[in-house]
C-alpha positions in Angstrom: -100.6 -32.9 -18.9 -103.9 -34.4 -19.7 -107.1 -32.4 -19.0 -108.5 -35.1 -16.8 -105.3 -35.2 -14.7 -105.5 -31.4 -14.4 -109.1 -31.6 -13.3 -108.2 -34.0 -10.5 -105.6 -31.6 -9.3 -107.8 -28.6 -9.3 -108.2 -26.6 -6.1 -111.3 -27.3 -4.0 -114.3 -25.7 -5.8 -116.2 -24.9 -2.6 -113.3 -22.8 -1.4 -113.2 -21.0 -4.7 -116.8 -19.9 -4.2 -116.3 -18.8 -0.6 -113.1 -16.8 -1.5 -114.9 -15.2 -4.4 -112.6 -16.4 -7.1 -115.3 -16.3 -9.7 -115.7 -12.6 -9.0 -112.0 -12.1 -9.6 -112.4 -13.8 -13.0 -115.3 -11.5 -13.8 -113.1 -8.6 -13.0 -110.4 -10.0 -15.4 -113.1 -10.5 -18.0 -113.2 -6.8 -18.6 -109.6 -6.9 -19.8 -109.9 -9.5 -22.6 -110.1 -8.1 -26.1 -113.1 -10.1 -27.3 -114.6 -13.5 -27.9 -111.4 -15.2 -29.0 -110.2 -15.7 -25.4 -113.5 -16.2 -23.6 -113.4 -20.1 -23.9 -110.0 -20.1 -22.2 -111.3 -17.7 -19.5 -114.1 -20.1 -18.7 -111.6 -22.9 -18.1 -109.3 -20.9 -15.9 -109.0 -22.4 -12.4 -106.3 -22.8 -9.7 -104.4 -26.0 -10.0 -101.2 -27.7 -8.8 -99.3 -28.2 -12.1 -96.2 -26.2 -11.2 -94.7 -25.9 -14.6 -97.9 -24.7 -16.1 -98.4 -22.2 -13.3 -94.9 -20.8 -13.8 -95.4 -20.6 -17.6 -98.7 -18.7 -17.2 -97.1 -16.3 -14.7 -94.2 -15.7 -17.0 -96.5 -15.0 -19.9 -98.5 -12.5 -17.8 -95.2 -10.9 -16.7 -93.9 -10.6 -20.3 -97.2 -9.1 -21.4 -97.2 -6.5 -18.5 -93.6 -5.5 -19.4 -94.5 -5.3 -23.1 -97.3 -2.9 -22.3 -94.9 -0.6 -20.6 -93.2 0.0 -24.0 -95.8 -0.7 -26.7 -99.5 -0.8 -27.3 -101.5 -4.0 -27.0 -102.1 -6.1 -30.0 -105.9 -6.1 -30.0 -107.8 -9.2 -31.1 -111.2 -7.7 -30.6 -112.2 -8.1 -34.3 -112.0 -11.9 -34.0 -115.1 -14.0 -33.3 -115.1 -17.2 -31.3 -114.4 -19.6 -34.2 -115.4 -23.0 -32.6 -118.9 -23.1 -34.1 -117.5 -22.4 -37.6 -114.7 -24.9 -37.2 -117.4 -27.5 -36.2 -119.3 -26.7 -39.4 -116.1 -27.5 -41.3 -116.4 -31.1 -40.1 -119.4 -31.6 -42.3 -118.2 -32.6 -45.8 -119.9 -30.8 -48.6 -121.2 -28.0 -46.4 -120.2 -24.5 -47.7 -119.8 -21.6 -45.3 -121.4 -18.3 -45.9 -119.2 -15.4 -47.1 -119.0 -13.6 -43.8 -118.2 -16.9 -42.0 -115.3 -17.4 -44.4 -114.2 -13.8 -43.6 -114.3 -14.7 -39.8 -112.0 -17.7 -40.2 -109.6 -16.0 -42.5 -109.4 -13.2 -40.0 -108.2 -15.8 -37.5 -105.5 -16.9 -40.0 -104.5 -13.3 -40.7 -104.3 -12.5 -36.9 -102.1 -15.6 -36.5 -99.8 -14.4 -39.3 -99.6 -10.9 -37.8 -99.0 -12.2 -34.2 -96.2 -14.5 -35.6 -94.5 -11.5 -37.2 -94.9 -9.4 -34.1 -93.3 -11.8 -31.6 -91.3 -14.1 -33.7 -89.5 -11.2 -35.5 -89.7 -8.4 -32.8 -92.2 -6.0 -34.3 -94.6 -4.2 -31.9 -98.2 -3.5 -32.7 -99.5 0.0 -33.3 -103.1 -0.8 -32.7 -104.7 -0.3 -29.2 -108.1 -1.0 -27.7 -110.6 1.9 -27.5 -110.1 4.3 -24.6 -112.4 3.6 -21.6 -113.0 0.0 -22.6 -110.8 -1.3 -19.8 -108.8 -3.3 -22.4 -111.8 -4.9 -23.9 -113.2 -3.7 -27.3 -116.9 -4.0 -28.1 -117.8 -6.8 -30.4 -119.5 -5.8 -33.7 -121.2 -7.9 -36.4 -118.8 -9.3 -38.9 -119.9 -7.0 -41.7 -119.6 -4.0 -39.4 -116.1 -5.1 -38.3 -115.1 -5.1 -41.9 -116.5 -1.7 -42.6 -114.8 -0.3 -39.5 -111.5 -0.8 -41.4 -112.3 2.1 -43.7 -114.1 0.0 -46.4 -111.1 -2.4 -46.9 -111.7 -6.1 -47.0 -110.0 -8.0 -44.2 -108.0 -9.7 -47.0 -107.0 -6.3 -48.3 -107.5 -4.8 -51.7 -103.8 -4.2 -51.5 -101.4 -6.4 -53.5 -99.9 -9.0 -51.2 -96.2 -8.7 -50.5 -93.4 -11.0 -49.6 -94.8 -14.0 -51.4 -98.4 -13.3 -50.7 -98.2 -12.6 -47.0 -100.5 -9.6 -47.2 -100.3 -6.3 -45.4 -99.4 -6.5 -41.7 -101.2 -4.4 -39.2 -98.2 -4.0 -36.9 -95.5 -1.3 -36.8 -91.8 -1.6 -36.5 -91.2 -0.8 -32.9 -89.2 -3.5 -31.1 -90.6 -4.7 -27.8 -88.7 -6.0 -24.8 -87.5 -9.6 -24.7 -90.6 -11.9 -24.7 -89.4 -15.5 -24.8 -92.7 -17.1 -23.7 -94.8 -15.0 -26.1 -92.3 -15.7 -28.8 -92.5 -19.4 -28.1 -96.3 -19.2 -28.5 -95.9 -17.1 -31.7 -93.5 -19.6 -33.2 -96.0 -22.4 -32.7 -98.6 -20.6 -34.9 -99.1 -22.3 -38.2 -98.0 -20.5 -41.4 -101.0 -19.1 -43.1 -99.3 -17.0 -45.8 -100.5 -19.2 -48.7 -104.1 -19.3 -47.3 -104.3 -15.6 -46.9 -102.7 -14.9 -50.3 -105.2 -17.3 -52.0 -108.2 -15.6 -50.5 -107.0 -12.0 -50.6 -109.5 -9.7 -52.2 -111.9 -12.5 -53.0 -114.7 -11.3 -50.6 -115.8 -7.7 -50.2 -116.6 -6.1 -46.8 -120.4 -6.4 -47.4 -120.0 -10.2 -47.8 -120.3 -10.3 -51.6 -117.8 -12.3 -53.6 -115.6 -10.0 -55.7 -115.8 -10.3 -59.5 -112.1 -11.0 -59.6 -112.7 -14.3 -57.7 -113.0 -16.2 -61.0 -112.9 -15.4 -64.7 -116.4 -17.0 -65.2 -117.9 -14.8 -62.4 -116.4 -11.7 -64.1 -117.8 -12.7 -67.5 -121.3 -13.4 -66.1 -121.4 -10.1 -64.2 -120.4 -8.1 -67.2 -123.1 -9.8 -69.3 -125.6 -9.0 -66.5 -124.6 -5.3 -66.7 -125.0 -5.3 -70.4 -128.4 -7.0 -70.2 -129.6 -4.5 -67.6 -128.5 -1.5 -69.7 -130.2 -2.9 -72.8 -133.5 -3.5 -70.8 -133.3 -0.1 -69.3 -132.7 1.5 -72.7 -135.7 -0.3 -74.2 -138.0 0.7 -71.4 -136.8 4.3 -71.5 -137.7 4.4 -75.2 -141.2 3.1 -74.3 -141.5 5.7 -71.6 -140.7 8.5 -74.0 -143.3 7.0 -76.5 -146.1 6.9 -73.9 -145.1 10.1 -72.1 -147.4 12.3 -74.2 -150.4 10.1 -73.4 -152.1 9.4 -70.1 -151.0 5.7 -70.1 -148.2 6.0 -67.5 -148.7 6.6 -63.8 -145.0 7.7 -63.5 -142.3 8.0 -66.2 -139.9 5.7 -64.3 -138.5 2.2 -64.6 -138.9 0.1 -61.5 -138.5 -3.6 -60.5 -141.1 -6.1 -59.4 -140.3 -9.8 -58.8 -136.7 -9.2 -59.9 -138.1 -8.0 -63.4 -137.8 -4.6 -64.9 -141.4 -3.1 -65.3 -143.1 0.3 -66.0 -146.0 1.7 -63.9 -149.2 1.9 -66.0 -152.6 3.4 -65.0 -155.0 0.6 -64.3 -157.6 1.9 -66.7 -155.0 2.0 -69.5 -153.3 -1.4 -69.0 -154.8 -2.9 -72.2 -152.8 -0.3 -74.2 -149.5 -1.9 -73.1 -148.9 -5.5 -74.2 -147.0 -7.5 -71.6 -147.0 -9.4 -68.3 -148.6 -7.9 -65.2 -146.3 -8.3 -62.1 -148.6 -6.7 -59.6 -150.5 -3.6 -58.6 -150.2 -0.8 -56.1 -152.0 -0.9 -52.8 -154.6 1.5 -54.0 -155.1 -0.5 -57.3 -154.6 2.7 -59.3 -151.3 1.4 -60.8 -150.3 -1.9 -62.4 -146.7 -2.9 -63.1 -146.3 -4.4 -66.5 -143.3 -6.0 -68.1 -143.6 -5.1 -71.8 -143.4 -7.9 -74.4 -140.5 -6.0 -76.0 -138.3 -6.7 -72.9 -139.6 -10.1 -72.0 -136.8 -12.0 -73.7 -134.2 -9.6 -72.3 -135.5 -10.1 -68.8 -135.5 -13.8 -69.3 -131.9 -13.7 -70.4 -131.1 -11.5 -67.3 -132.7 -14.0 -65.0 -130.7 -16.8 -66.6 -127.5 -14.8 -66.1 -128.3 -14.1 -62.5 -128.9 -17.9 -61.9 -125.5 -18.5 -63.5 -123.9 -15.8 -61.2 -125.5 -17.4 -58.1 -124.3 -20.9 -59.1 -120.7 -19.5 -59.6 -120.8 -17.7 -56.3 -121.9 -20.9 -54.5 -119.1 -22.8 -56.3 -116.5 -20.3 -55.1 -117.8 -20.3 -51.6 -117.6 -24.1 -51.7 -114.0 -23.8 -53.0 -113.1 -21.3 -50.3 -114.7 -23.6 -47.7 -112.6 -26.5 -49.0 -109.4 -24.6 -48.6 -110.4 -23.7 -45.0 -111.4 -27.3 -44.3 -108.0 -28.5 -45.4 -106.5 -26.2 -42.7 -109.1 -26.8 -40.1 -106.7 -28.3 -37.5 -104.3 -25.4 -38.1 -107.1 -22.9 -37.6 -108.2 -24.7 -34.4 -104.6 -24.6 -33.1 -104.2 -20.9 -34.1 -107.4 -20.0 -32.3 -106.2 -21.6 -29.1 -102.9 -19.8 -29.3 -104.4 -16.5 -30.1 -106.8 -16.9 -27.1 -103.9 -17.7 -24.9 -102.0 -14.7 -26.0 -105.0 -12.4 -25.5 -105.6 -13.9 -22.1 -101.9 -13.3 -21.2 -102.3 -9.6 -22.2 -105.6 -9.4 -20.3 -103.6 -10.5 -17.2 -100.8 -8.2 -18.1 -103.2 -5.2 -18.4 -104.8 -6.2 -15.1 -101.4 -6.3 -13.5 -100.5 -2.9 -14.8 -103.8 -1.3 -13.8 -103.7 -2.8 -10.3 -99.9 -2.5 -9.7 -99.6 -6.3 -9.4 -96.5 -8.4 -8.9 -95.8 -11.8 -10.5 -96.0 -14.2 -7.5 -93.2 -16.7 -6.9 -94.1 -20.3 -6.3 -91.3 -21.9 -4.3 -90.8 -25.4 -2.9 -90.2 -24.0 0.7 -93.3 -24.1 2.9 -93.2 -20.4 3.7 -95.6 -17.5 3.1 -94.3 -14.1 2.3 -96.8 -11.3 1.4 -95.5 -7.7 1.1 -97.9 -4.8 0.8 -100.8 -7.1 -0.5 -104.3 -5.9 -1.2 -107.6 -7.7 -2.1 -108.4 -7.0 -5.7 -112.1 -6.8 -5.2 -111.8 -4.4 -2.3 -109.5 -2.2 -4.4 -111.9 -2.3 -7.3 -114.8 -1.4 -5.0 -112.9 1.6 -3.6 -111.9 3.0 -7.0 -113.5 6.4 -7.6 -113.7 7.1 -3.8 -111.4 8.9 -1.5 -110.5 5.6 0.3 -107.7 3.3 -0.6 -107.2 -0.3 0.7 -104.7 -0.7 3.4 -101.5 -2.5 2.3 -100.7 -5.4 4.7 -97.7 -7.7 5.0 -97.4 -11.2 6.4 -94.7 -13.8 6.8 -95.2 -17.3 8.1 -92.1 -19.4 8.0 -91.7 -22.9 9.5 -91.7 -24.0 12.2 -94.4 -21.3 12.4 -97.4 -22.8 10.5 -100.4 -21.3 12.4 -101.4 -17.7 12.7 -104.3 -16.6 14.9 -105.8 -13.2 14.2 -107.8 -11.3 16.8 -109.2 -7.8 17.0 -112.3 -5.7 17.0 -115.4 -6.4 15.0 -115.3 -4.7 11.5 -111.6 -4.4 12.0 -110.6 -6.3 8.8 -109.9 -9.8 10.2 -112.1 -11.5 7.5 -110.6 -9.4 4.8 -107.1 -10.4 5.8 -108.2 -14.0 5.8 -109.8 -13.7 2.3 -106.8 -11.8 1.0 -104.4 -14.7 1.8 -106.9 -17.2 0.3 -107.5 -15.2 -3.0 -103.8 -14.5 -3.4 -103.1 -18.3 -3.2 -105.9 -19.0 -5.7 -104.8 -16.3 -8.1 -101.2 -17.3 -8.0 -102.0 -21.0 -8.7 -104.3 -19.9 -11.6 -101.3 -18.0 -13.1 -102.7 -14.5 -12.4 -100.7 -11.5 -11.1 -101.4 -10.5 -7.6 -102.0 -6.9 -6.2 -98.9 -6.7 -4.0 -95.3 -5.5 -3.9 -94.0 -9.1 -3.5 -95.6 -12.5 -3.0 -93.8 -15.8 -2.3 -95.9 -18.9 -1.7 -95.6 -22.7 -1.5 -97.6 -24.8 -3.9 -100.7 -25.7 -2.0 -102.5 -28.9 -2.8 -105.8 -27.6 -1.5 -107.0 -24.2 -0.2 -109.7 -25.1 2.3 -111.8 -22.2 3.6 -114.7 -21.9 6.0 -115.8 -18.2 5.9 -119.1 -16.5 6.5 -122.5 -17.8 7.7 -123.3 -21.1 5.9 -126.5 -21.8 7.7 -129.3 -23.5 5.6 -133.0 -23.7 6.5 -133.5 -26.2 3.7 -130.8 -28.5 5.0 -131.8 -27.8 8.7 -128.4 -26.5 9.5 -127.7 -23.8 12.1 -124.7 -21.5 11.8 -122.7 -23.7 14.2 -123.8 -26.9 12.5 -122.8 -25.5 9.1 -119.3 -24.6 10.3 -118.8 -28.0 11.9 -120.0 -29.7 8.7 -117.5 -27.8 6.7 -114.6 -28.4 9.1 -115.4 -32.1 9.2 -115.1 -32.2 5.4 -111.7 -30.4 5.6 -110.5 -32.7 8.3 -111.1 -35.8 6.1 -108.8 -34.5 3.3 -106.4 -32.0 4.8 -102.7 -32.8 4.3 -99.3 -31.2 4.9 -99.3 -29.2 1.7 -102.7 -27.6 2.3 -103.8 -24.1 3.4 -106.7 -23.9 5.9 -108.6 -20.7 6.4 -111.2 -20.5 9.3 -113.2 -17.5 10.1 -114.5 -16.9 13.7 -113.5 -20.5 14.8 -115.5 -21.7 17.8 -118.1 -19.0 17.5 -121.9 -19.4 17.4 -122.0 -21.6 20.5 -121.3 -21.5 24.2 -117.9 -19.6 24.5 -116.1 -22.0 26.8 -117.0 -25.1 24.7 -116.5 -23.2 21.5 -113.0 -22.2 22.6 -112.1 -25.8 23.7 -113.4 -27.1 20.3 -111.4 -24.5 18.4 -108.2 -25.4 20.2 -108.8 -29.1 19.4 -109.5 -28.3 15.7 -106.3 -26.2 15.5 -104.3 -29.0 17.2 -105.6 -31.5 14.6 -104.7 -29.3 11.6 -101.3 -28.5 13.2 -100.5 -32.2 13.6 -101.5 -32.8 10.0 -98.9 -30.2 9.0 -101.3 -27.8 7.2 -100.6 -24.1 7.1 -103.5 -22.5 9.0 -104.9 -19.0 9.4 -107.9 -18.3 11.7 -109.7 -15.4 13.1 -111.2 -15.4 16.6 -112.4 -13.4 19.6 -111.6 -16.1 22.1 -108.9 -15.2 24.7 -108.1 -18.9 25.1 -107.0 -19.1 21.5 -104.7 -16.0 22.0 -103.2 -17.8 25.0 -102.9 -21.0 22.9 -101.0 -19.1 20.2 -98.6 -17.7 22.8 -97.9 -21.1 24.3 -97.6 -23.1 21.0 -94.2 -23.0 19.2 -95.8 -23.4 15.8 -98.3 -20.7 16.3 -98.1 -16.9 16.2 -100.5 -14.2 17.4 -101.6 -11.3 15.1 -104.0 -8.4 15.6 -105.9 -6.0 13.5 -104.8 -2.6 14.8 -107.3 -0.4 16.7 -106.8 3.3 17.2 -107.4 4.0 20.9 -107.7 7.7 20.3 -110.5 7.6 17.7 -111.8 4.1 18.7 -111.8 3.1 15.1 -109.9 0.3 13.3 -107.0 1.1 11.0 -107.2 -2.3 9.2 -103.4 -2.8 9.6 -102.3 -6.3 10.4 -99.8 -6.5 13.3 -98.0 -9.8 13.6 -96.7 -10.8 17.0 -99.4 -9.4 19.3 -102.9 -10.6 20.2 -105.7 -8.2 19.3 -108.3 -6.4 21.5 -111.9 -7.0 20.8 -112.7 -3.5 22.2 -116.4 -4.4 22.2 -117.3 -2.2 25.2 -115.3 0.7 23.9 -117.0 0.4 20.5 -120.4 0.1 22.1 -119.7 3.3 24.1 -118.6 5.1 20.9 -121.8 4.1 19.1 -123.8 5.8 21.9 -125.0 2.8 24.0 -126.4 4.0 27.3 -123.3 4.7 29.5 -124.8 2.9 32.5 -125.1 -0.3 30.5 -121.4 -0.1 29.4 -120.2 0.5 33.0 -122.3 -2.4 34.2 -120.8 -4.6 31.6 -117.3 -3.5 32.6 -118.1 -4.4 36.2 -119.3 -7.9 35.2 -116.1 -8.8 33.4 -114.2 -11.6 35.1 -111.1 -10.2 36.8 -108.9 -12.6 34.8 -110.5 -11.4 31.5 -110.2 -7.8 32.5 -106.5 -8.3 33.5 -105.8 -10.0 30.2 -107.5 -7.2 28.3 -105.5 -4.7 30.2 -102.3 -6.6 29.4 -103.1 -6.7 25.7 -104.0 -3.0 25.8 -100.6 -2.3 27.4 -98.7 -4.3 24.8 -100.5 -2.5 22.0 -99.7 0.9 23.7 -96.0 -0.1 24.1 -95.9 -1.1 20.4 -97.4 2.2 19.4 -94.9 4.1 21.5 -92.0 2.0 20.1 -93.2 2.6 16.5 -93.5 6.4 17.2 -89.9 6.4 18.7 -88.6 4.4 15.8 -90.2 6.8 13.4 -88.7 9.8 15.3 -85.3 8.1 15.3 -85.6 7.5 11.6 -86.4 11.1 11.0 -83.4 12.2 13.1 -81.2 9.8 11.3 -82.3 11.2 7.9 -81.8 14.8 9.2 -78.3 14.0 10.4 -77.4 12.3 7.1 -78.7 15.4 5.2 -76.8 17.7 7.5 -73.6 15.6 7.1 -74.0 15.7 3.3 -74.6 19.5 3.4 -71.4 20.0 5.6 -69.4 17.8 3.3 -70.5 19.7 0.2 -69.7 23.0 2.0 -66.3 21.7 3.0 -65.5 20.6 -0.5 -66.7 23.9 -2.0 -64.5 25.8 0.5 -61.6 23.5 -0.2 -61.9 24.0 -4.0 -62.3 27.7 -3.6 -59.0 27.8 -1.5 -57.2 25.8 -4.1 -58.3 28.2 -6.8 -57.2 31.2 -4.7 -53.8 29.6 -4.1 -53.4 28.7 -7.8 -54.4 32.2 -8.8 -51.8 33.7 -6.4 -49.1 31.4 -7.8 -50.0 32.4 -11.4 -49.8 36.1 -10.4 -46.4 35.6 -8.7 -45.0 33.6 -11.6 -46.2 36.2 -14.1 -44.4 38.9 -12.1 -41.2 36.9 -12.1 -41.6 36.1 -15.8 -42.0 39.8 -16.6 -38.9 40.6 -14.6 -36.9 37.8 -16.2 -38.1 38.8 -19.7 -36.9 42.4 -19.0 -33.5 41.0 -18.0 -33.3 38.9 -21.2 -34.4 41.9 -23.3 -31.6 43.9 -21.7 -29.1 41.2 -22.6 -30.4 41.3 -26.2 -29.9 45.0 -26.4 -26.4 44.6 -25.1 -25.7 42.2 -28.0 -25.2 39.2 -25.7 -24.4 35.9 -27.5 -27.5 34.0 -28.7 -26.5 31.0 -26.7 -26.5 33.0 -23.5 -30.0 34.4 -24.2 -31.3 31.0 -25.1 -29.9 29.5 -22.0 -31.5 32.2 -19.9 -34.9 31.6 -21.5 -34.6 27.9 -20.9 -33.6 28.5 -17.3 -36.6 30.7 -16.8 -38.9 28.0 -18.2 -37.3 25.4 -15.9 -37.7 27.7 -12.8 -41.3 28.3 -13.6 -42.0 24.5 -13.8 -40.0 23.8 -10.6 -41.8 26.6 -8.8 -45.2 25.2 -9.7 -44.2 21.6 -8.8 -42.9 22.8 -5.4 -46.1 24.8 -4.9 -48.3 21.8 -5.6 -46.3 19.7 -3.1 -46.7 22.4 -0.4 -50.4 22.7 -1.1 -50.9 18.9 -0.8 -49.0 18.8 2.5 -50.9 21.8 3.8 -54.4 20.5 3.0 -53.8 16.9 3.8 -55.9 14.1 2.5 -59.3 15.2 1.2 -62.3 14.1 3.3 -64.4 11.4 1.9 -67.4 12.8 0.1 -69.7 9.8 0.7 -70.2 7.0 3.1 -70.4 4.6 0.2 -67.4 2.4 -0.5 -65.1 4.0 -3.2 -65.2 2.6 -6.7 -62.3 0.3 -7.3 -60.2 1.3 -10.2 -58.0 -1.1 -12.1 -54.7 0.8 -12.2 -51.3 -0.4 -13.5 -47.8 0.9 -13.5 -47.2 3.2 -16.5 -50.8 4.5 -16.6 -51.3 8.2 -17.3 -53.5 9.6 -14.5 -54.8 12.8 -13.1 -54.2 13.5 -9.4 -56.9 15.4 -7.5 -56.1 19.1 -7.1 -53.0 18.8 -9.3 -53.4 20.4 -12.8 -50.6 18.5 -14.5 -51.1 14.8 -15.5 -48.8 12.2 -14.0 -47.6 8.6 -14.4 -48.0 5.7 -12.0 -44.6 4.6 -11.0 -45.5 1.9 -8.4 -48.5 0.2 -6.7 -48.0 0.4 -2.9 -49.7 -1.4 0.0 -52.6 0.1 1.8 -54.4 1.2 -1.3 -51.8 3.8 -2.3 -49.9 4.5 -5.5 -46.7 6.4 -6.3 -47.3 9.0 -9.0 -44.7 11.1 -10.9 -45.8 14.5 -11.9 -42.9 16.2 -13.8 -40.0 16.0 -11.3 -42.4 15.7 -8.3 -43.1 12.2 -6.9 -46.0 11.7 -4.5 -47.8 9.0 -2.7 -51.6 9.3 -2.8 -54.6 7.1 -2.2 -56.1 5.3 -5.3 -59.3 7.2 -4.7 -57.4 10.5 -5.4 -56.3 9.2 -8.8 -58.4 9.3 -12.0 -57.1 7.4 -15.0 -57.0 9.3 -18.3 -59.7 7.9 -20.7 -58.7 5.8 -23.7 -57.8 7.6 -26.9 -56.0 10.4 -25.0 -59.2 11.9 -23.7 -58.9 13.1 -20.1 -61.3 12.6 -17.3 -63.3 15.6 -16.2 -60.7 16.6 -13.6 -58.1 16.6 -16.3 -60.0 19.1 -18.5 -57.7 22.0 -17.5 -54.6 20.1 -18.5 -56.2 19.1 -21.8 -57.2 22.7 -22.5 -53.6 23.9 -21.9 -52.3 21.3 -24.4 -54.9 22.5 -27.0 -53.5 26.0 -26.7 -50.1 24.9 -28.2 -50.3 24.0 -31.9 -49.3 20.5 -33.0 -46.9 21.7 -35.7 -44.4 24.6 -36.2 -43.3 26.0 -39.6 -39.8 27.6 -39.9 -39.4 27.5 -43.7 -37.8 30.7 -44.8 -35.9 31.3 -41.5 -32.2 31.3 -41.2 -30.6 28.5 -39.2 -30.1 30.8 -36.2 -33.7 32.1 -36.3 -35.1 28.6 -36.7 -33.0 27.4 -33.7 -34.2 30.2 -31.5 -37.9 29.9 -32.5 -38.1 26.1 -32.3 -36.4 26.2 -28.9 -39.1 28.5 -27.6 -41.8 26.4 -29.2 -40.5 23.2 -27.6 -40.6 25.0 -24.2 -44.2 26.0 -24.7 -45.2 22.5 -26.0 -43.6 20.9 -23.0 -45.3 23.2 -20.5 -48.6 22.8 -22.3 -48.5 19.0 -22.0 -47.8 18.1 -25.7 -46.2 14.7 -26.2 -45.7 15.0 -30.0 -45.1 17.9 -32.4 -44.2 18.3 -36.0 -41.5 20.8 -37.1 -41.8 21.8 -40.8 -38.4 22.9 -42.2 -38.7 22.0 -45.9 -36.2 20.2 -48.1 -33.9 22.9 -49.6 -30.2 22.1 -49.0 -30.9 20.4 -45.7 -29.2 23.2 -43.6 -32.3 23.9 -41.4 -32.9 20.1 -40.9 -29.3 19.5 -39.9 -29.3 22.5 -37.5 -32.5 21.5 -35.8 -31.5 17.8 -35.6 -28.4 18.9 -33.7 -30.5 20.9 -31.3 -33.0 18.0 -30.8 -30.2 15.6 -30.0 -29.2 17.4 -26.7 -32.5 19.4 -26.0 -33.7 18.6 -22.4 -37.4 18.3 -23.5 -36.8 16.0 -26.4 -37.3 12.3 -25.9 -36.6 11.2 -29.5 -37.1 12.5 -33.1 -37.3 11.2 -36.6 -38.2 12.3 -40.1 -41.9 12.5 -40.8 -43.6 9.7 -42.7 -44.5 10.5 -46.4 -48.1 11.4 -45.6 -46.9 14.1 -43.1 -44.2 15.7 -45.2 -41.4 13.1 -45.5 -37.9 14.6 -45.2 -39.4 18.1 -45.2 -40.6 17.7 -41.6 -39.4 16.2 -38.4 -41.6 14.4 -35.8 -40.4 15.3 -32.2 -41.6 13.3 -29.2 -41.3 15.2 -25.9 -40.5 13.9 -22.5 -43.4 13.6 -20.0 
């Protein structure tokens, strides 16, 4: 969009002054890094270019989020380069050394910023503490010295093809698409920085490495100086025994090496006099012996100066070739710094990023005026957060209430929020949604003028007349104390007519007033709504809260009484009130009292609700704890009972062994004992589930939906052994098989086992039992009968422990053990299938057994 077009669409400048928008910009000025962004700050203004507004707000939002994770990339060392770039327009003009430094710093900053946001590296530098985001500006030479004596172009060797050393660290910031877009638009200055790296020293002198000729000349100068000094020192030693010299030192006068000679002895030293001391007692003589050497030194210094000027001209030429790129980079760097200034402001003032919508609706949530918040910083006071919604068909809000109650602040807050939003600036609020206003027209304060012969009333009418000429359906109109400063009845009638005019033109309007007639107008007009600034009847002080839906009380007589006005005067005033006015005031007071009582009751109900919820959660936790404790007690009792039965059964089996009973009988007895234990536990689990019933819901929140399927391994609540889903039933239930036990449970009571065999937390007990049984069993060296008996017991333990796969190591040998065990596996009740182990697990010397689940 062209600048001229943007200027035509700029918000009304008079309203900007009235709403103190320049003061807001001055507040933001403290957050810019330095001069690089000040030209942009001077051009910032509310406008109606929607895409640009949204882009600026997105940039500010990205900068604010970036500052939550990383430090700000400071551009404080950069000067405002426009004057230097203008000098580059003049062909043949060479910049001074520090001016070249300043422009190359812009190029280096562009290079660093491109690396930061185009490649995701976050800066490590930050502005000084206490600067409010703005670093002090220093002279160019001092800025260079502040870097620890390093030239801005480095003395370090450029890396990555001459890119130079970056000043940013490796931390990755959040996603910053808008900032990255700006960074990608920066020109590539790698070659320029590499060409000028190390050529200018921090003190502004050209380094000797800038050219071979400059290096040769400076070495020759050093040799000439040494030779002159040596010659003069010999003369000093020769004259030191006499009274010729005033001091035995070599000094410089008129850029020539000289020696100090007593005035009365000057004829004894042949040479050129270059001056005398202030007292006339000493003359400074350049001896004839060093005259030629000094002449040679002067010639070399002239050659050095010429070479330096040539180099500065060459450096200037390189910068002149990139002048457009440097101009573009300066603009982008200024825009980035301005975005970070707004981001830092948004972070410090807890701002939101306003949303500009096509709907003609205003939504402000917990909004504050930035200047009021700034003024109250450092005090015990904090600005009151107010909220306001105005949605069509409601387009007019009339605020009434006591003097000094905050009506004008509420009016200014809406106006400044609209201006800040359309200037792309974050707003101090929790949430802001606004339409795109074509104009913000404000008449606030006393605009009387002696010079223009305007009274307060005349000034207001003049301003409103100007508004009426241009107001349209997309405008916001703000009027303070409408209809005031004149006869009340006529003022109220005029105010109603003005509001009717703005309403018919479709503008969104917000006004403040003390007129009762306007309160009645708002109650009778469908597009209007009353609002009041709250007034504490107990303390007779305003609370500065905006209450939408009720007219306000002026409370002038109450306030006058509180301020100590003679009671008889106040009572007389009350008696002089018109009965209708007194009745209306009483009605308004009653409405406010009812609202206060309702809010108190709602607050009490909210507290009771919270207490009931807390009590419910406490009882629920207590119930679950007692339930789990009961289950643990029952499970413990079952284990004790089973242990007693197991002990008795083991004694019986031991008796059979002593009586030399057949091994098959003993084995069958052991197997039967194992089966009875399992059946007893399954039966016990069934009885426990039936006795306890369905567990109570632990939360009022909807349960998490689990994607279950037939065949999934799951853990049922309060059942230690994992099960398998056999069917998905209606009503949110599933049929689960746990061993020989089948049960129907709700999906919420089932937790799927995690992938990879890992159990959910509730299945930790079952998993720990499985871990107690080894994965493999070695019977090498046993007889066939011993191996049969030992492996049979191991399979029982593995089955009870939840193992699904074991490895039996029997060795190769003659194959007797393998054959015996395979015969047992083929009819064993716990064995699902078996096969020889793969080569990496023992081959034919071991057998893999998969157990039934």
